[in-house]
N, C-alpha and C positions, 0 to 999 in steps of 0.2 A: 289605326291600331293593327298590331301585329296578330300574325293567327299563334292560334292557345289551345291547347288539349287542357282538357279538364278529366281528372279522374275522379274516383267516388267509389266507396264502398258502403255497403249495408250496416245496420247499428249493431249488428247481431257481427258479423262479419270484423268491425271495429273492437266488441267485448271481446271477443275471442284472440284477435293479437294484445292486446290488455293485457289480456291473465298469461299470456304465452310468452310477453315481451316487457319484464314489470320497467325497462330503463327506458322505454318507448313515452310511458306514462308521466315520468321524469321531464322526458325532453318536450314533450307538448305542454305540460304545465308551463317549464321557462320559455317556452314560443308563445303561449300564450299571455304572458307577464311582458315578455320584447315587445308584442302587438300593442297593448294597453298601454306601455309608458309612450311609444311613439303617437299614439291618438293621443293621449294627456297632452305630449309638445307642443302637436296641432293645433289641439286645443287652447291652451295657454296660448300659442303663438298668435290665434286669430285675437285673443282679448289683448294682448300686450303690445304687438307690433304691429308698422304699419303695413299698409299691401306692398310697397316697395322694400322694405326691410323683408319680408314672407318672399317677395320673389327672389331677393338676394341668397336668402337660405336655401331656397329649392336649387337656382346655380350653384353653389358652394357643394350641397349635399348630395344632389340628384343631377348633375348636368345633365347626362344622357337622357334622362325623362325629355327635355327640350327639343329634340329633335325627335322623338321615338313617340311621343303622343301631342294631338291636336290642341292648337293654343285654345278652344273653348274649353277643353277638358282642364287644364292646366288652369284657368281665369275660375273654372268652376271651384275647383280644387283650393285655390288661392283666397275665394270668395269674395271676388271680383268678377265685375264682365269683364268680356273678350275688348271692349275697347277698352277701359282702363289698363288692362294686360297689355294692351299696345304701347299703349302712355307711359307706360311703367318701364319697358322695355327699350322704347324710343331715348327715354328719358337716361336710363340706367348705361345704354349702348355708348353716348353722348360723355356722362360722367364719369364711367369708368372705364371704359375703351373695352368690354365686355365683348 
């Protein structure tokens, strides 16, 4: 993983920011809805798509993740074992020349 900085504010400070900046409430609502939609797509993909299709979707939608995140985390995200991910990667490489 990469070095990360985490920022946080207290609940009281957040409430004050909401009162002083009306636009931020709408922005945060939209952000929350976008995240909900993304999680719903991921959830439905786990039901509908094969592990290989989920991997291909990840390659297409977030190719940089493959070099930035350890393979065992990617496998977990896809709902498969690291061994299965390795097999899928090899098969995809041979079939699609990725």
